[in-house]
C-alpha positions as CSV (number, residue, x, y, z in Angstrom):
1,X,12.9,15.9,-28.8
2,X,11.6,16.5,-32.4
3,X,14.6,19.0,-33.0
4,X,17.1,16.4,-31.5
5,X,15.6,13.4,-34.2
6,X,16.2,16.2,-36.9
7,X,19.7,16.6,-36.2
8,X,20.4,12.9,-36.2
9,X,18.5,12.5,-39.6
10,X,20.6,15.6,-40.7
11,X,23.6,13.5,-39.5
12,X,22.7,10.8,-41.2
13,X,20.9,11.9,-44.6
14,X,23.6,14.6,-45.7
15,X,26.8,12.4,-45.6
16,X,24.8,9.6,-47.0
17,X,23.7,11.9,-50.1
18,X,27.1,13.6,-50.8
19,X,28.8,10.3,-50.4
20,X,25.8,8.3,-52.7
21,X,26.8,10.9,-55.4
22,X,30.5,10.8,-55.0
23,X,30.5,7.2,-55.3
24,X,27.8,7.0,-58.4
25,X,30.5,9.4,-60.1
26,X,33.0,7.2,-59.4
27,X,31.5,4.2,-60.7
28,X,31.0,6.1,-64.1
29,X,34.4,7.6,-63.9
30,X,35.6,3.9,-63.8
31,X,33.6,2.4,-66.5
32,X,34.6,5.5,-68.7
33,X,38.3,5.4,-68.3
34,X,38.8,1.9,-67.3
35,X,41.7,2.3,-64.8
36,X,40.7,2.5,-61.0
37,X,43.4,4.5,-59.9
38,X,43.6,7.3,-63.2
39,X,39.6,7.5,-62.6
40,X,39.8,8.0,-58.9
41,X,42.5,11.3,-59.5
42,X,39.9,12.7,-62.3
43,X,37.3,12.1,-59.8
44,X,39.1,14.1,-57.2
45,X,40.0,17.0,-59.5
46,X,35.9,17.1,-60.5
47,X,35.0,17.3,-56.9
48,X,37.5,20.3,-56.3
49,X,36.1,21.9,-59.4
50,X,32.4,21.4,-58.2
51,X,32.8,22.1,-54.7
52,X,35.1,25.0,-55.4
53,X,32.3,26.9,-57.6
54,X,29.7,26.1,-54.9
55,X,32.0,27.9,-52.4
56,X,32.8,30.7,-54.3
57,X,29.4,31.1,-56.0
58,X,26.8,30.2,-53.3
59,X,29.2,30.8,-50.0
60,X,25.8,30.9,-48.1
61,X,24.8,27.4,-48.6
62,X,27.7,26.0,-46.5
63,X,28.2,29.3,-43.9
64,X,27.5,28.6,-40.5
65,X,28.2,30.4,-37.4
66,X,29.9,31.1,-35.2
67,X,33.0,32.7,-37.2
68,X,36.3,32.0,-36.5
69,X,39.0,34.5,-34.6
70,X,40.9,36.7,-36.8
71,X,43.8,35.3,-38.8
72,X,46.5,37.0,-37.3
73,X,46.0,34.5,-34.1
74,X,45.9,31.4,-36.2
75,X,50.3,31.1,-36.5
76,X,50.1,30.3,-32.8
77,X,47.7,27.7,-33.3
78,X,49.3,26.1,-36.3
79,X,52.1,24.7,-33.9
80,X,49.5,22.9,-31.8
81,X,48.3,21.5,-35.0
82,X,51.6,20.3,-36.2
83,X,52.3,18.6,-33.0
84,X,48.8,16.9,-33.2
85,X,49.6,15.9,-37.0
86,X,52.6,14.0,-36.0
87,X,50.7,12.4,-33.3
88,X,47.9,11.4,-35.6
89,X,50.4,9.9,-38.0
90,X,52.2,7.8,-35.7
91,X,48.6,6.6,-33.9
92,X,47.1,6.0,-37.1
93,X,49.7,4.2,-38.7
94,X,50.8,2.0,-36.0
95,X,47.2,1.0,-35.2
96,X,46.7,0.1,-38.6
97,X,50.1,-1.7,-38.9
98,X,48.8,-4.0,-35.5
99,X,45.4,-4.3,-37.2
100,X,47.0,-5.8,-40.6
101,X,49.4,-8.2,-38.9
102,X,47.2,-9.4,-36.2
103,X,44.0,-9.7,-38.2
104,X,45.0,-9.1,-41.8
105,X,42.5,-7.3,-44.1
106,X,42.0,-8.4,-47.8
107,X,40.5,-4.9,-48.7
108,X,43.4,-3.2,-47.7
109,X,45.7,-5.8,-49.8
110,X,43.7,-5.6,-52.7
111,X,43.8,-1.7,-52.2
112,X,47.7,-2.4,-52.6
113,X,47.3,-4.6,-55.6
114,X,45.4,-1.9,-57.6
115,X,47.9,0.5,-56.9
116,X,50.9,-1.1,-58.3
117,X,48.9,-2.5,-61.3
118,X,48.4,1.2,-61.9
119,X,52.0,2.3,-61.7
120,X,54.2,4.4,-59.7
121,X,53.4,7.6,-61.4
122,X,49.5,7.2,-61.5
123,X,49.8,5.9,-57.6
124,X,51.8,9.0,-56.9
125,X,49.3,11.4,-58.7
126,X,46.3,10.4,-56.8
127,X,48.4,10.0,-53.2
128,X,50.1,13.7,-53.3
129,X,47.4,15.7,-55.5
130,X,44.0,13.9,-56.2
131,X,43.7,12.7,-52.8
132,X,44.5,15.4,-50.5
133,X,42.6,18.1,-52.8
134,X,39.9,16.1,-53.6
135,X,39.0,14.4,-50.4
136,X,39.5,17.6,-48.5
137,X,37.1,19.4,-51.0
138,X,34.4,16.8,-50.4
139,X,34.8,16.1,-46.5
140,X,35.8,19.3,-45.0
141,X,35.0,21.6,-47.8
142,X,31.2,20.3,-48.5
143,X,30.2,17.7,-45.5
144,X,31.5,19.5,-42.7
145,X,29.9,22.9,-43.4
146,X,26.7,21.0,-44.2
147,X,26.7,19.4,-41.1
148,X,27.6,22.3,-39.2
149,X,24.8,24.4,-40.1
150,X,22.5,21.6,-37.9
151,X,24.8,20.5,-35.4
152,X,27.7,21.4,-33.1
153,X,31.5,21.2,-33.5
154,X,31.6,17.7,-31.9
155,X,29.1,15.8,-33.8
156,X,30.2,17.4,-37.2
157,X,33.9,16.4,-36.3
158,X,33.2,12.6,-35.6
159,X,30.6,11.9,-38.2
160,X,32.8,13.2,-40.8
161,X,35.7,11.6,-39.7
162,X,33.6,8.1,-39.1
163,X,32.4,8.4,-42.8
164,X,36.0,9.7,-44.3
165,X,37.6,6.4,-42.6
166,X,34.5,4.2,-43.6
167,X,34.9,5.7,-47.7
168,X,38.7,3.9,-47.9
169,X,36.9,0.6,-47.3
170,X,38.6,-1.5,-45.0
171,X,39.7,-1.6,-41.5
172,X,43.4,-0.9,-42.0
173,X,42.8,2.7,-43.5
174,X,40.1,3.2,-41.1
175,X,42.2,3.1,-38.3
176,X,45.1,4.9,-40.3
177,X,43.0,7.7,-41.4
178,X,40.6,8.4,-38.3
179,X,42.9,10.4,-36.4
180,X,43.7,12.8,-39.5
181,X,40.1,13.1,-40.2
182,X,39.3,14.3,-36.7
183,X,42.3,16.9,-36.9
184,X,41.5,18.1,-39.9
185,X,37.9,19.2,-39.2
186,X,38.9,20.9,-36.3
187,X,41.7,22.7,-38.4
188,X,38.9,23.6,-40.9
189,X,36.5,24.8,-37.9
190,X,39.1,27.0,-36.6
191,X,40.3,28.5,-40.1
192,X,37.4,28.2,-42.7
193,X,40.0,27.6,-45.0
194,X,40.5,24.3,-46.9
195,X,44.5,24.8,-47.8
196,X,45.6,24.0,-44.3
197,X,43.8,20.5,-44.7
198,X,45.1,20.0,-48.0
199,X,48.7,20.6,-46.9
200,X,48.4,18.4,-43.7
201,X,46.8,15.5,-45.8
202,X,49.6,15.9,-48.4
203,X,52.1,15.7,-45.6
204,X,50.2,12.6,-44.2
205,X,50.2,10.8,-47.4
206,X,53.8,11.9,-48.1
207,X,54.8,10.5,-45.1
208,X,52.8,7.4,-45.5
209,X,55.1,6.7,-48.5
210,X,58.2,7.9,-47.2
211,X,58.3,6.2,-43.4
212,X,59.2,2.4,-44.1
213,X,56.5,0.3,-42.1
214,X,59.5,-1.8,-40.5
215,X,60.4,1.7,-38.6
216,X,56.5,1.7,-37.5
217,X,56.8,-2.0,-36.4
218,X,58.0,-0.7,-33.1
219,X,55.2,1.2,-32.5
220,X,52.7,-1.2,-32.8
221,X,50.7,-2.7,-29.7
222,X,50.9,-2.0,-26.9
223,X,53.0,1.4,-27.9
224,X,50.0,2.1,-30.2
225,X,47.1,2.0,-27.6
226,X,49.4,4.7,-25.8
227,X,50.0,6.6,-28.9
228,X,46.1,6.5,-29.6
229,X,45.2,7.8,-25.8
230,X,47.8,10.7,-26.2
231,X,46.3,11.8,-29.4
232,X,42.7,11.4,-28.0
233,X,43.9,13.8,-25.5
234,X,45.3,16.5,-27.7
235,X,42.5,16.2,-29.7
236,X,40.2,17.0,-26.8
237,X,42.4,20.0,-25.7
238,X,42.5,20.9,-29.5
239,X,38.6,20.9,-29.7
240,X,38.5,22.8,-26.3
241,X,40.7,25.6,-28.1
242,X,39.0,25.6,-31.1
243,X,35.5,26.0,-29.5
244,X,36.5,28.6,-27.3
245,X,37.8,30.2,-30.1
246,X,35.1,31.4,-32.0
247,X,32.7,34.4,-31.9
248,X,29.4,33.6,-30.9
249,X,26.5,34.7,-33.1
250,X,28.2,36.0,-36.2
251,X,27.9,34.4,-39.5
252,X,31.3,34.2,-41.8
253,X,31.1,36.3,-44.9
254,X,32.3,35.8,-48.3
255,X,35.9,36.4,-47.4
256,X,35.9,33.4,-44.7
257,X,33.4,31.0,-46.8
258,X,33.5,32.2,-50.3
259,X,36.8,30.2,-51.6
260,X,38.6,27.3,-51.3
261,X,42.2,29.0,-49.8
């Protein structure tokens, strides 16, 4: 019982502490720079540097057992991930669109206005460079490993995904990013590398920029519910594959944990 309470406390404290420091740095960056989008981009790059230093210089701080299977088996896993990524995008975007149409979102509208005010170049820099790199360093490179040192894959994945969605600050973006966050945590657990997560995150953001909302409109309710259920089924299957694809009892060495590969 005591161990369970400690696990619950850790799942609350670790993400809260990391996010609190992140938001504090973000507030300072906005005050210093003045432009929220540019400040967020600078903050993202700072997170990459700081987390990268920890992963390179202090790999044991974030190491956790069990170790993944050899990398030679990962390409077959990649095709499954790509299929899940497409489903994550369609499910998240269609659900987000349905929420925005039916209930609206002042937070999402304000976020869009801020992006438009910053200009296309600053917004693209944030969307396609700083956000994928910085958010993956923060969530999959730091928060997820900290949770996994104490709790199981499922709890670590769900807590990381929920915190990732909440950090976006509104219901529309929470719904849009939640499937992606679940997928990225499972990919990180399987590969112990950040670069696949960054690439998938970049692809997701790029698709969100390029695919018109009108094309996704046909996938809104009730099709969005079917897509979400389909993704949930694929995520469960992927989770079982990831959980079964590790070597019990081994702690990753420097090669698997030491760098933001």
